[in-house]
C-alpha positions in Angstrom: 87.5 -68.3 -36.9 88.8 -68.7 -40.4 92.3 -67.9 -41.5 92.9 -64.6 -43.3 96.0 -64.6 -45.5 97.9 -61.3 -45.9 101.4 -61.0 -47.4 104.0 -58.3 -46.8 107.5 -57.7 -48.1 110.3 -56.9 -45.7 113.6 -55.5 -46.9 116.6 -56.7 -44.9 119.6 -54.4 -45.1 122.3 -56.9 -44.2 123.8 -59.4 -46.6 123.2 -62.7 -44.9 124.7 -66.1 -45.6 122.4 -69.0 -46.7 122.4 -70.4 -43.1 121.5 -67.0 -41.6 118.6 -66.6 -44.1 117.3 -70.1 -43.3 117.4 -69.2 -39.6 115.5 -66.0 -40.2 112.9 -67.7 -42.4 112.5 -70.5 -39.8 112.1 -68.1 -36.9 109.5 -66.1 -38.7 107.7 -69.2 -40.0 107.4 -70.6 -36.5 105.8 -67.4 -35.1 102.1 -67.6 -34.2 100.0 -66.5 -37.1 102.7 -66.8 -39.8 101.9 -69.2 -42.6 105.2 -68.9 -44.5 108.3 -66.7 -44.8 110.8 -66.9 -47.6 113.5 -65.1 -49.5 114.0 -65.6 -53.2 117.5 -66.6 -54.2 117.8 -63.7 -56.7 116.4 -61.1 -54.3 118.1 -62.0 -51.1 117.3 -58.7 -49.3 113.5 -59.1 -49.8 111.5 -61.5 -47.6 107.9 -62.3 -48.4 105.9 -63.2 -45.3 102.4 -64.7 -45.6 100.5 -64.3 -42.3 97.1 -64.0 -40.6 96.6 -60.4 -39.4 94.1 -61.7 -36.8 97.1 -63.2 -34.9 100.1 -61.1 -35.8 100.8 -57.6 -37.2 103.3 -56.7 -39.9 105.0 -54.4 -37.3 105.5 -57.3 -35.0 107.0 -59.3 -37.8 109.5 -56.5 -38.4 110.3 -56.3 -34.7 111.1 -60.0 -34.7 113.8 -59.3 -37.3 115.0 -56.2 -35.5 115.2 -58.1 -32.2 117.7 -60.4 -33.9 120.0 -57.4 -34.6 118.9 -57.0 -38.2 118.2 -53.7 -39.9 114.9 -54.1 -41.8 112.0 -52.1 -43.2 108.5 -52.9 -44.2 108.1 -52.4 -48.0 104.3 -53.1 -48.1 101.7 -55.7 -48.8 101.2 -57.7 -51.9 
């Protein structure tokens, strides 16, 4: 089966430190089906997640953040 790339934006309500952001990016990037997760330095509340929807859903990505105690919302796909 080939990889299908889809990207979504997740808004994180909390203001996180650099270390916290790196941890969140790493945890999402390590999840099955996730290709990359990153936050831009000038838009620290917005995380772009590139993933394969055949293996993981955007809702499950959101729940991964919420399970860490973060308040976050799906903004939509790119």
